[in-house]
C-alpha positions as CSV (number, residue, x, y, z in Angstrom):
1,M,106.1,227.7,78.7
2,T,103.2,225.1,80.6
3,S,104.5,222.2,82.1
4,T,103.6,220.2,79.1
5,E,105.8,222.2,76.6
6,R,108.6,221.7,79.5
7,G,107.9,218.3,79.6
8,D,107.6,217.9,75.8
9,L,111.1,219.6,75.5
10,C,112.5,217.3,78.1
11,Q,111.6,214.0,76.2
12,E,113.3,215.2,72.8
13,T,116.7,216.8,74.9
14,A,116.3,213.4,76.0
15,R,115.5,211.1,72.7
16,S,118.4,213.8,71.2
17,L,121.1,212.1,74.5
18,Y,120.1,208.6,73.9
19,E,120.5,208.3,69.9
20,E,123.8,210.5,70.3
21,N,124.8,208.1,72.1
22,C,123.7,204.6,70.5
23,R,125.4,206.3,67.4
24,L,128.2,207.0,69.4
25,T,128.7,203.3,70.2
26,L,127.7,201.5,67.2
27,E,130.7,203.9,65.1
28,T,133.1,203.0,68.0
29,A,132.3,199.0,67.4
30,L,132.1,199.4,63.5
31,E,134.8,201.2,62.9
32,R,137.1,200.5,65.5
33,T,136.8,197.1,67.9
34,P,137.4,193.9,65.6
35,M,135.1,192.0,66.9
36,Y,133.1,193.3,64.8
37,G,134.8,193.7,61.3
38,G,132.1,191.2,59.7
39,W,129.2,193.5,60.5
40,R,130.7,196.5,59.0
41,S,128.7,195.7,55.5
42,L,125.6,195.1,57.4
43,D,124.6,198.6,58.4
44,P,123.1,200.8,55.9
45,G,124.7,203.6,57.0
46,A,125.2,206.7,58.7
47,G,121.9,208.6,56.6
48,R,119.5,206.0,58.1
49,N,118.0,205.9,61.5
50,I,119.8,205.2,64.2
51,D,116.7,201.9,65.4
52,E,116.9,200.8,61.8
53,R,121.1,200.5,61.8
54,Y,120.7,198.5,65.0
55,R,117.9,196.2,63.3
56,S,120.1,195.4,60.4
57,L,122.7,194.1,62.3
58,P,123.1,190.8,64.2
59,V,123.1,189.6,67.1
60,L,126.4,189.2,69.7
61,T,126.3,186.0,71.9
62,K,128.9,185.0,74.8
63,D,130.5,182.4,72.0
64,G,131.3,185.7,70.0
65,I,133.2,187.2,73.0
66,R,134.5,184.1,74.0
67,A,136.0,184.0,70.1
68,A,137.2,188.2,70.3
69,F,138.7,187.8,74.0
70,P,140.6,190.3,74.8
71,Y,142.2,192.3,72.0
72,G,139.0,192.1,69.6
73,L,137.4,193.6,72.2
74,V,139.1,196.5,72.4
75,P,138.9,199.8,70.3
76,R,141.8,200.5,68.3
77,G,144.1,203.0,69.4
78,Q,143.9,201.7,73.4
79,D,146.6,200.2,74.8
80,L,145.1,197.1,76.8
81,D,148.1,196.2,78.0
82,A,149.1,199.6,79.5
83,A,145.5,199.9,81.2
84,L,146.0,196.6,83.0
85,S,148.9,197.5,84.2
86,R,147.9,200.5,85.8
87,G,144.8,199.0,86.9
88,E,141.9,201.0,85.2
89,V,140.7,197.8,84.2
90,S,141.3,194.0,84.8
91,F,140.0,190.3,84.0
92,V,137.0,189.5,85.7
93,R,135.2,186.0,85.0
94,T,131.4,185.7,85.3
95,S,129.9,183.2,88.0
96,G,127.2,181.7,85.4
97,T,126.9,178.4,85.0
98,S,129.3,176.0,83.3
99,D,127.7,176.7,79.4
100,D,127.6,181.0,80.5
101,A,130.5,181.5,82.5
102,L,132.4,184.2,80.6
103,E,135.6,185.9,80.7
104,N,135.1,189.9,80.5
105,I,137.1,193.4,80.6
106,W,135.9,195.0,83.8
107,N,135.9,198.8,84.0
108,Q,134.9,199.7,87.3
109,R,135.0,203.7,86.6
110,W,131.8,202.6,83.7
111,W,130.5,200.3,86.1
112,D,129.9,203.0,88.9
113,A,128.9,205.0,86.7
114,S,126.0,202.9,85.2
115,E,125.1,202.6,89.0
116,R,124.7,205.7,89.4
117,S,122.3,206.3,86.9
118,S,120.2,203.7,87.7
119,W,119.5,204.9,90.9
120,K,117.3,207.8,89.9
121,L,114.9,205.1,88.1
122,N,113.2,204.6,91.8
123,S,112.0,207.3,94.2
124,V,113.8,205.5,97.3
125,A,117.4,204.9,95.4
126,S,117.7,208.5,94.9
127,R,117.2,209.3,97.6
128,V,119.4,207.2,100.1
129,A,121.3,206.1,97.4
130,T,124.4,208.6,97.8
131,G,127.4,207.0,96.4
132,Q,128.8,207.5,99.9
133,K,126.9,206.1,102.8
134,L,127.7,202.3,103.3
135,E,126.2,199.5,101.6
136,A,125.9,196.1,102.5
137,I,125.7,193.0,100.2
138,L,124.6,189.5,100.7
139,A,125.7,187.7,97.6
140,S,128.0,184.4,96.8
141,A,131.0,185.0,97.2
142,L,131.6,183.6,93.5
143,S,130.0,186.8,92.2
144,V,131.3,189.4,94.5
145,G,133.5,190.4,97.5
146,P,136.0,188.1,99.3
147,R,135.7,184.7,99.2
148,S,136.5,182.2,101.7
149,E,137.0,178.0,101.2
150,N,136.6,177.0,104.4
151,A,136.7,179.5,107.6
152,P,135.3,182.8,108.2
153,L,136.5,186.1,107.2
154,D,136.8,189.0,110.1
155,R,134.8,191.8,109.1
156,Q,137.9,194.2,108.3
157,A,138.6,191.6,105.4
158,R,134.8,191.9,104.2
159,T,135.1,195.4,103.7
160,L,136.3,197.6,100.7
161,G,135.7,200.9,101.1
162,R,131.7,201.9,101.9
163,F,130.8,198.5,101.5
164,L,130.4,195.6,103.6
165,F,130.5,192.1,102.4
166,L,128.3,190.0,104.6
167,N,128.8,186.5,103.2
168,E,132.4,185.4,102.2
169,Y,131.3,181.8,100.7
170,G,130.4,180.1,97.6
171,S,127.2,178.3,98.2
172,T,125.5,178.0,101.5
173,A,126.3,174.3,101.7
174,Q,129.2,175.9,103.4
175,W,127.8,178.2,105.8
176,P,128.6,177.2,109.3
177,E,126.6,177.2,112.2
178,G,125.8,180.6,113.8
179,H,126.9,182.4,110.0
180,E,122.8,183.7,109.7
181,K,123.0,185.1,113.4
182,R,126.6,187.3,112.8
183,I,124.5,188.3,109.5
184,L,122.0,190.0,111.2
185,S,124.5,190.8,114.3
186,E,126.0,193.0,111.5
187,L,123.2,194.4,110.0
188,A,121.9,195.7,113.5
189,E,125.3,197.3,114.6
190,L,125.8,199.2,110.7
191,R,122.9,199.9,109.5
192,P,123.4,200.4,106.2
193,A,121.8,202.6,103.6
194,V,121.5,199.8,101.5
195,L,120.9,196.0,101.7
196,E,121.9,194.4,98.2
197,A,121.2,191.3,98.3
198,N,120.4,187.6,96.5
199,P,116.4,186.8,96.8
200,S,117.7,183.2,97.6
201,L,120.0,184.3,100.8
202,L,117.9,187.5,101.7
203,A,115.0,184.8,102.3
204,R,117.2,182.3,103.7
205,L,117.9,184.5,106.6
206,A,114.4,185.8,107.1
207,R,113.8,182.1,107.6
208,Y,116.3,181.8,110.1
209,A,114.9,185.0,112.0
210,V,111.4,183.3,111.9
211,R,112.7,180.5,112.8
212,T,114.7,182.1,115.9
213,G,112.5,184.8,116.7
214,S,115.6,186.8,115.9
215,A,115.0,190.5,115.1
216,A,116.0,192.1,112.4
217,W,117.3,195.9,111.0
218,Q,115.6,197.4,108.3
219,P,117.5,198.9,105.9
220,P,116.1,202.0,103.8
221,L,116.2,200.2,101.1
222,I,116.8,196.5,99.6
223,V,117.7,195.9,96.5
224,F,117.4,192.3,94.4
225,T,120.1,191.3,92.4
226,Y,122.4,188.3,90.7
227,E,119.2,185.7,90.7
228,F,115.5,186.0,89.6
229,T,113.3,187.2,92.6
230,S,110.3,184.1,93.3
231,A,107.5,184.9,95.0
232,L,108.4,182.4,97.3
233,H,111.6,184.5,98.3
234,L,109.2,187.1,98.3
235,R,107.2,185.5,100.9
236,D,109.3,184.3,103.3
237,I,111.2,187.9,103.0
238,R,108.0,190.2,103.9
239,R,107.6,187.8,107.1
240,V,110.9,190.0,108.3
241,Y,111.5,192.8,106.4
242,D,108.9,196.0,106.1
243,S,111.9,198.1,104.0
244,P,111.3,198.9,100.8
245,L,111.9,196.7,97.9
246,A,113.1,197.1,94.1
247,S,114.9,194.5,91.6
248,S,117.7,195.8,90.2
249,Y,118.7,194.0,86.8
250,G,121.8,193.7,85.1
251,T,124.9,191.8,84.0
252,T,128.6,191.6,84.1
253,E,129.4,192.7,80.3
254,A,126.4,195.6,80.0
255,G,125.6,197.0,83.7
256,Y,123.1,198.3,85.3
257,V,120.1,197.7,82.6
258,F,116.7,197.8,84.0
259,M,115.7,199.5,87.7
260,E,112.7,198.5,89.6
261,C,110.4,201.9,90.2
262,E,108.1,201.9,93.4
263,H,105.3,200.7,91.4
264,G,107.1,197.7,90.6
265,N,107.7,198.2,86.7
266,L,111.3,198.1,85.1
267,H,112.8,201.0,83.3
268,Q,115.6,201.0,81.4
269,N,118.4,202.9,82.5
270,A,118.9,204.5,79.2
271,D,121.3,206.9,80.3
272,S,123.7,203.6,80.3
273,C,122.3,201.4,77.9
274,R,120.3,200.6,74.9
275,V,117.6,198.3,75.0
276,D,116.4,196.1,72.1
277,L,114.3,193.9,72.5
278,I,113.2,190.6,70.0
279,P,109.6,189.3,70.4
280,I,109.3,185.4,70.9
281,R,106.5,183.5,69.2
282,G,105.7,179.7,68.7
283,I,106.7,176.6,70.7
284,S,110.0,176.8,68.5
285,G,111.4,180.0,70.5
286,S,111.5,181.6,67.2
287,V,110.9,185.2,66.9
288,A,108.9,188.0,65.4
289,S,110.7,191.1,63.7
290,E,111.8,193.7,65.9
291,G,109.3,195.9,65.0
292,E,106.1,194.2,65.9
293,L,106.6,194.6,69.7
294,Q,103.0,194.1,71.5
295,P,102.2,195.6,75.0
296,G,102.1,192.1,77.4
297,S,104.7,190.0,75.1
298,L,107.6,188.5,75.6
299,A,111.1,189.2,74.5
300,K,114.8,188.4,74.3
301,I,116.5,191.4,75.8
302,L,119.6,192.6,73.8
303,A,122.1,195.0,75.5
304,T,124.1,197.9,74.4
305,T,126.4,199.5,76.6
306,F,127.3,203.3,76.0
307,G,130.4,205.2,77.6
308,N,132.7,201.7,78.1
309,E,135.6,202.6,76.0
310,W,137.6,199.3,76.7
311,F,134.7,197.1,75.7
312,P,131.9,198.4,73.7
313,L,128.7,196.2,73.4
314,V,126.6,196.2,70.5
315,R,123.2,193.7,70.9
316,F,124.6,191.6,73.5
317,E,122.0,188.9,74.2
318,V,122.0,188.7,77.9
319,G,120.3,185.3,77.7
320,D,117.4,186.5,80.0
321,I,113.2,187.3,78.8
322,G,111.1,190.4,79.8
323,R,107.3,190.9,79.3
324,I,106.5,194.2,77.6
325,A,104.8,196.8,80.4
326,D,100.5,197.0,78.9
327,A,100.1,200.4,80.4
328,P,102.4,203.4,80.9
329,C,103.6,203.0,84.4
330,P,101.8,205.5,87.3
331,C,105.7,206.7,88.3
332,G,105.4,209.0,84.9
333,R,108.7,207.5,84.0
334,H,108.2,206.6,80.4
335,F,111.0,207.3,78.3
336,G,112.5,204.3,77.1
337,I,111.8,200.7,77.6
338,T,109.4,199.6,80.5
339,L,109.0,196.0,81.2
340,S,106.2,194.7,84.3
341,S,108.1,191.6,84.8
342,I,111.3,190.0,83.9
343,E,110.2,186.1,83.1
344,G,113.3,184.2,83.5
345,R,115.9,182.8,81.3
346,M,115.6,182.0,77.7
347,K,117.1,178.1,79.3
348,S,113.6,178.3,82.0
349,L,111.6,178.8,79.4
350,F,109.3,175.4,79.4
351,V,107.6,173.9,76.4
352,A,103.6,172.8,77.2
353,D,100.7,172.5,75.3
354,G,102.1,173.3,72.2
355,R,103.0,176.9,74.3
356,L,105.8,178.3,76.1
357,V,105.6,178.9,79.7
358,T,108.2,181.2,81.4
359,H,109.5,180.5,84.9
360,R,107.5,183.1,86.1
361,E,104.1,181.5,85.5
362,M,105.4,178.4,86.9
363,D,106.3,180.4,89.8
364,L,103.6,182.2,90.6
365,A,101.5,179.3,90.7
366,L,103.8,177.3,92.9
367,S,103.8,180.6,95.0
368,R,100.1,179.8,96.3
369,V,101.1,176.0,97.5
370,D,101.1,176.7,101.1
371,G,104.0,175.0,103.6
372,L,106.2,175.4,99.9
373,E,109.4,176.1,101.0
374,Q,111.9,175.7,97.6
375,Y,112.1,174.0,94.5
376,R,113.5,173.0,91.8
377,L,112.5,172.3,88.0
378,D,113.6,170.2,85.0
379,Q,112.0,169.6,82.1
380,K,114.0,166.8,80.9
381,A,111.2,166.7,77.8
382,P,108.4,168.2,76.3
383,R,106.0,166.5,78.4
384,E,107.8,165.5,81.2
385,V,109.2,167.7,84.8
386,G,111.2,166.7,87.9
387,L,109.9,168.8,90.6
388,A,111.9,168.6,93.7
389,V,110.7,170.9,96.9
390,V,111.4,171.6,100.0
391,L,108.8,171.8,102.4
392,A,108.5,174.3,105.7
393,P,108.9,172.8,109.0
394,G,105.9,171.8,109.9
395,A,104.2,171.1,106.5
396,R,102.5,168.1,105.9
397,P,103.8,165.7,102.7
398,E,100.5,166.6,100.5
399,A,102.1,170.1,100.2
400,A,104.1,168.0,97.5
401,R,101.0,166.8,95.5
402,Q,99.5,170.1,95.8
403,A,102.7,172.0,93.9
404,V,102.3,168.7,91.1
405,D,98.7,170.2,91.0
406,A,99.2,173.6,91.0
407,L,101.8,173.0,88.0
408,R,100.0,170.9,86.0
409,C,97.5,174.3,86.3
410,V,100.2,176.1,83.6
411,L,102.1,172.9,81.9
412,G,98.3,171.7,81.3
413,V,97.0,168.5,82.8
414,D,98.5,165.6,79.9
415,S,102.3,166.6,81.9
416,R,104.2,163.8,83.7
417,I,105.4,165.6,86.6
418,S,107.4,163.8,88.8
419,V,107.9,164.9,92.2
420,S,110.5,164.6,95.3
421,I,110.7,165.9,99.0
422,V,114.6,166.8,99.6
423,K,115.8,168.4,103.1
424,E,117.8,171.5,101.2
425,L,118.2,172.6,98.0
426,Y,122.1,174.1,97.0
427,P,122.8,176.2,94.3
428,E,124.5,176.2,90.9
429,S,128.5,175.8,90.7
430,S,128.1,179.4,90.1
431,G,126.7,180.0,93.4
432,K,123.5,181.2,92.2
433,F,119.9,179.4,92.3
434,L,118.7,178.5,89.1
435,M,115.2,177.2,89.6
436,A,114.0,176.3,86.8
437,H,116.3,174.5,83.4
438,R,114.9,173.1,80.3
439,S,117.2,170.3,79.5
440,F,116.6,170.2,76.0
441,V,116.8,173.1,73.3
442,L,113.4,174.5,71.5
443,E,114.2,174.3,67.7
444,A,115.4,176.9,65.9
445,S,116.2,178.5,69.5
446,N,119.7,179.7,70.9
447,G,118.4,179.7,74.2
């Protein structure tokens, strides 16, 4: 058998397994899970192509999950109360903004399996993320890990198994003097195999290291998660860290959905989930047919989970936008969907000159402004944008005007952009930084 024939056989085997997982999740949802009771009549039936069956179904929203929580989420035959009593599952609340926060049924065993399957999509992660070595996490305590309101926690209280949580505070507004120094010291002493980080927090740590001349331990792998990764974050982080970087994209509800490979593309975690993409078109934010996917186009991301017997998700709209890769990835991973980027959230999709502009497009424009350290954007009306900026130490105030000019290049010369220079920007009540937000609803859009 030639190498080409072996590759074709592996592809066929992967496709068969993937379609079987799609079928099992769909049938568990439609036949046994109360939340999907109204969907059964829409399914064209087991004899039809699996993709056609999925396309015939509606989109699951967070409101749908809220309405069914908790017992409507659980397939019949599963005893949720017993599972809660023995600690097999628990209730967790996501750290989204006030309209996004959602209570879920948390299944740690399923989550760990989803994470493990994502590692093989990045050559560095497949080598260093063994599931046995120490990993450090730098995130808001509202997202993960032990939390303190007003006093530091010792290292023992922040260590759970092989995980060291570097930050015990919900907001950077609570960080005490010396917090960054402690984080750098613990990383240098313990040398974790993987550093998982909110990009905004790691950028803040990197700026501290530059400002104070502090050395920084170089982890074998840094994984970004929880937030949109800004080009400004990357600029600050790369001033200090030479480590391989990878973005891991997922949600509390759907697990690990995409993983960035060593060439910068994001690959579907096809062992753990199905992904459906709905192309976005037009000023209204309306969608095209799911069969009309084009390379380079924008699309809403829908996730269907495999193997979570307590909380099967089908076509769950996560609220984010991906850009479809326009060419095969050089890494050679071709099975499943490949994205060139996560472009931001539906709520950060701006309107400009009769077209739609993503957060990533605005972010790349702002990243070219020297002296700009942080920003926050709010589109209050189709031609009205508020911009708050934090300037780097020593930067001239003209950088704020240059940021406005950069934005006009993507939003149009007729955009009314008001700018303010502020000393600090803080995260949302969720503990995450939402850097761009549209304050009005797009016509015919649920973003």
